N, C-alpha and C positions, 0 to 999 in steps of 0.2 A: 300714464299716471293713474294709480288707483283712485276711485271715487268712493264716497260714502255709499253704503248699501243697506237695504232693509234687513239683510242677513245679520248685520251687527248693529241693530237699533237698541239703544240703552235709554233708560229713564232715571234721571238723577232727582232725588228728593233733597232740595237745598233749603236750608234756613238762612234767611237774610234780614237785615234790619229793615224796618218798615219805612219806605220812602217812596216818592213817585218814580224813582228811577231803579228800584230794586230788581224788578223783573227784567228790564231792558239791559241792566248791566250784566246779568247772568246770561242772557241770550247773546250779547255781544262777545262775552268771554268764550262761549261754546263755538260761535261762529269763527272767531279768531283762531282757535285751535283746530279748525277744519272740520267741525261737525256740522251736519246739516239739520237745522232745527225743524221739527215736524209738529211740535205743539208745546203749549205752555198752559199750565193749570195751577190755580191757587188750591193747594190741599187744605190748608186752614191758616187762621190768623190769630194772633195774640195781641195784647195790648202794646207789646214792643217789637213784634217782628212778624214776618210771613214764612210760611213753609210752602215752597213752589216745586211743583213737578215739571221738569224740562225733558221732553222726549226728543232725541236726535239720532240720526243715522251717523255711524262712523265706518272707518275703512276696515278695521279689524280690532281684536281685543286689546292690543297694545295702544292703538289709537284712542280706544275708549278710556283707557287709564290716563292718557295725556289730557283728555277733555276734563276728566275729574280733577286732575292736578290744577288745570287752568282756572276752574271754578273756585277751588279751595284757596287759590292765591288772591281772590277778591277780598278786599278788607271787609270784615264783618260778615263774610259768607262761610257757610260749612256744608259740604256734602254729607248729609245724614245717611244716605243709602243709594247704592247704584244697581240697578236691576237690568239684566239682559233679556230683552223681549223675546228672543228666540227660546231661551231656557224656559221662560214663563209659559210660552205656548205649549211646551212639551210636559209640563207638570202634570203627573197623573195620567199621561198618555193623551193621544189625540183622537181615539175612537172609542165607542161604546156600543153595547147591545141594548136595544130597545124592543118592546113588544109590538107586534102589529095588530093584536087582537086585545079586546078588553077583558080584564080579570077583576071585575067589580062585585060579582055575586057568586053564590054557590052554584048557580046554573052555568055561568061562564066557566068555573073551575071544573065542572063535571064533564065539560066537552073538551076543554084545552088539556086537561090532565085526567086523572082517575075519576070515574071508571071509563068514560067515553073514549079516551085515547087508545085503550086496549083494542077497539074495534079497528082503528086505523093501523095499528101495529100488525094485526092479523091479516088485513087487506094487502099490506106490503109484503108480509112473509108468503102470502099466496101468490102475489104478482109483483116481484122485486122492482120492475121498471116503474111501478107507481110511485116510488120514492121520490122521482123528480117532480111528480104532480102533487104529492101530499107533504113534502117536507122542504126545508130550506135548501136541499140540494138544487132545486130549480134555479136558484139565483145566488149561489155562493161559490167563491173562488178561494183556494188556498194560496197564499203568497209564501212560497217556500224558499229558504236560503240556509246555507251553512256558514255565512258570514266571512267567506274567504276572498270576495272581490267587491267590496262595498264602495261604491262611488269611486273617487280616486284615492281612497284611504287604504285599500288592500285587504289583508287578512286581519280583521279586527275582532272576529269571533261573532257567535250568534247574539249575545246579549247586546253588544254594541251596535249590531246590525238592526236591532228591533225598531229604533225610531224611524229608520228608513222604510222598513216594511209597514209600519203604522201609517206613514205618509202615503205609501202606495195604496193601501186599503182605502184611506180617505179620498184619494183620487179616483178610484174605482167607483166609489159611491157618488161622488160629487158629479162626475162627467158621464158615467154610464148607468147609474142606478144599480150597480152590482154590489152586493154584500161580500166583502172580502176580509180575510182574517190572516194575521201574520203567523207563520209557522217557521220558527227559527230553531234549526236542529243542532244539537251539540255533538256533531260527528262530521268528519270529512271523508268517511269511508263510503265509496260509491255504491257498493252493494247494501250497506245499511240504509243510506238515503233512499235508495229505491225501495227497499223493503218497507221503510217507515211510511213513505208516501203512499205506496199501495195499501198499506194497513189503514190509513185514515181516509182514503178516497171515498168510501160509502157516503160520507158527509157532504162532499163537494161536487159541484157541477163542472168544475175545471181546476187545472193547477197552472199557476203562474210562477215559474222558477226565476229566481232573481239573485244576482250578485253571487253566483257560483263560479269559481275559477275555471278557466280552460286549462287543459282539455277535458277535465271531468265532466264539465257542464254538457258536452256533446254527447257523451255516453249515457248520462243521467236521462237526458231529454229523450234520447232515441229508445232507450229500454222502456221508460215510462209510457211513451206513445205506443209502443208495441204491446204493452201488457196491461194498459188501462182502457176502459170503455168511456173515458171522458177526455176532453181536449187538454193537451199539455203544451204550454207555451213558454219558451225562455225569452224573456223580454230583452234581455241585454243583447241578444242576437237579433231576433226578428222584429222587435219593436223598433230598435234603431235602424234597422235596414229599411223598414216600411217608410219611416218619416224621412230618411235620407233620399229614398227613391222619389217620394212625393215632392220634396224640395228641389231635387235636381230636375225633374220633369218641368217645373215652372221656371227654374233658372235658366234652362236651356231655351225657353221661349224668350226670356229677356234678351239674351245675347244672340238669338237667331241661329242656333246651332242644332245638329241632329244627334241624338244619343249614339246612333250606329256609327257616326263618323268621329266623334270627339276621342281624344287620348285621355284616358282617366288614370291618375295615380292614387293609389290607396295606401296610406301609412297606418300599419297595424294589421296583424294577421291572426288575431285572437278570435274570440267569439263574435264580436261586432263586425270586424273586417271581413271574416269569412261570410257571414250572412248577408252583408252589403253587396259583396262582389257577386254572390250567387243570384241575388235579386235583381241587380243591375243587369246581368246577363240574361235573366228571364224577361226583362223589359227590351232587350235588344242591344245592350252595349257590347262592342266587339273588340276594343282596344283598351285593355286594362293591364296595369302592371302593379303588383302588390309588394310592398316593402315591409320587411321586418327589421329587427335590430341590426342584422348583418348585411342589409342592403336588399336588393331586388330578388324575389323568387324567380328562378329561371331553370331551364331544363337540366342544368348541371347541378342543381341542388339535391342533395341526398337527405331524405328524412323518413323516419318510421311513423310519423304522424299522418294518419289517413286524410284528415282535414287539410293539412298543409300540403300533403301529396296531391290532393284535388286541385289546389290552387296552382301548383307548379304545372299540372297537366292542362289547365283550362284557362290560364291567362298568359300575357307576356309572349304573344305569338311570334314576336321578333327576337326573343332570346336576350333582351337587354340585361346586363349584369352589373350595372354601376350602383352608386349611392343614391339615396333619396334626392339630394340636392341635384345630382346630375340628371335623374330621371325627370325632375320637373321641368327641364329645358324643353320649351315648345309644347308642354302639356296644356290641354284645355281645362281640366277639371282636377282639383286635389281634394280629396277626402281623407281627413285625419281622425283616426280613432286610436291614438297611440299615447303620446307623452307631450307635456307642455314645453314650449320654448325651444323646440328642435329646429325651427326655420326662422329666417329673417325676411323683412320686406324685400331685401335684394334677391333672395331665392325666388320669391313670388314674381318679381319683376322679370325673371327669365322665362316665365310661362308664355303661352301663346296670347295673341291679342284677345280682349274680351274674355278674360279667364274667369273661372269660377272657383272659390276657395271655401270649403267646408272644414273649418278647424275645430273639432269637436271634443277635444281633450278638456276635461273639467278638473278643477276650476280654472287652470291655466291653459289656453288654446296652444295649438302647435306653433302658431304664429300670431303675433300681435294684430288683432282685427283692423286696428287703425292703419298700421303699416301695411298690411295686405291690400287694404282698400285704396292705397295710393296708385296701384296699377291694376288690381282685379276689379272687374265691374260688379260681381256679386260675391259677397262675403257672408257666411253664416257660422254661428258658433253654437255651443250648448248652453250658453248663458242668457239670462234674462235681461241684462243690462246693455245688450247690443241688438241690432235689428236681426231678423231671421233666425229665431231660436229654434233649434232642432231638438225637440222634446218628445220623449216617448209617450207622454200623456195624450199626445194627438192620436195615438194608435190603440193602446191596449184596452182602454174602457169600451170604446165602440166595438173593437174586435170581439171581446168576450160577450158583450151585449148580444151581438149577432149570433155567436155560437150558442149561447145559453138559450136564446129565444127558439132556435131551430133544433137544439139537441144534437148538433153536428159534433163529430169527434175527430174528424181528419182535418188537420191544418195543413193544406198543400201550399206549394210555391205560388200557384195561380191565385189562391185565396189571399196571400200576403200581397200579391201584385195588384190586385183589384182594390184592396184596402188602401194601398198607397195612391193609386189614381184617384180614388174617392177624396182623399185628403187634399190632393193637388186641385181637384175641380171645385173645392169650396172657395178658392180665390177666383173671383170673376175676372174676366179679361180686362175690364176698366179699372180694376184694383191692382193689377200686377205691375210691379216695378222692382228695381234692383234691391230695395230695402224692404220689400214685402212679397216673398216668394212662397211663404208658408203661413196658414192661419195662425192667429194668436192662441195661446193655450187656453184662454177663457172663452173661446168661441164654441158655444154649445152646438153649433151646426155640424161640427166636425165629428163628434161621436155618433149623431144621428146618420151622418153620410156614410161613415164607415160601417155601422151596424147594418144599414140597409144593403150596402155592397156585399157584406159577408152573408147576409140572409139569402140574397139572390144567388150568390155563388155556391153557398152550402146546400 
């Protein structure tokens, strides 16, 4: 059963008759309709009535409408306005540019801008590498998307992708102290995306590719890494892989199993699934079977996709050729980066004893977490309303912090691996349990630990 969520917080401005029970009647109506009341404020008062603001969490937009109707049904009450707090947060955007230096006098202006700035321009023209030292390039990342694979929403275009990219930039700043900026491109042509990113690269110290559909994302990342002198990181691939490995390292400690011995089932062979499998193998995993829409990838699968071909050649050593449900039988670990609701609790019950389930499809996991937890010992999702949230914000801010600090350009598999181990080690042995295998997203120790690991590796 779905529960009220902060993602659907609404504020109702309600006019009620003046009485001792005015506010409590409204609160009771909201609660009876299933809303979770978070706050009540008197907006203003008149001689004959009150205007009350009631803030509550709801399940979804339709539920919010039912809450409004319930309040309007109170005799003498009227909902004057209903505001969605999520939309209010996004009004005018979530990020801004601020100055780091004072511009209060002519002397300030003469150094920050003309004529003094000309000397800095000439210094960079004479020594281009000084751009990292003397401009925002030192601490700035471009968050680049074409809007073709946004969250679980799919191809919604660059303008609709912008709120996500703004959010990404805000997370960069909050957790890594990195100045990031959304770059939403109105093209899905691979050559044009590569050309545009190369053209704007002089401004940036790194590129974070985001929400670009597979398989184009693989080529775009590979070409940009080869042709640019700044780090290029596709977060949907490698950020997800880092956090999954970190969580699995600790989950295996909880159940007392070794990565080299466990049987791992991965559902989803797109960008995230491919990167997860590569990183798990780099950490020592030996028994992985990958599943796409048509079942297991095995030696008999014919494909022209080089990334899927790699999976065929480097996983499923026993040649299993069945369905996902069949492949789960006796498996120790399930990692889902595919589609919601494709498994049941009964499917999970067929797994090995002390099973681990990472159901990461968003917003609906591959299997209901509560059903999975009836037999699995450790369950993780991508959601914040269940324990063990696998969230990329644990990886990318610290990763880029370390890369920018060192000026490193090469993002190797080993660098990704040490970043994952650093996240895992933030959870102390006396903190580790089945409901806490990964640090919380607001644990600022994480970015510091990842940045330090990246600096040492780079």
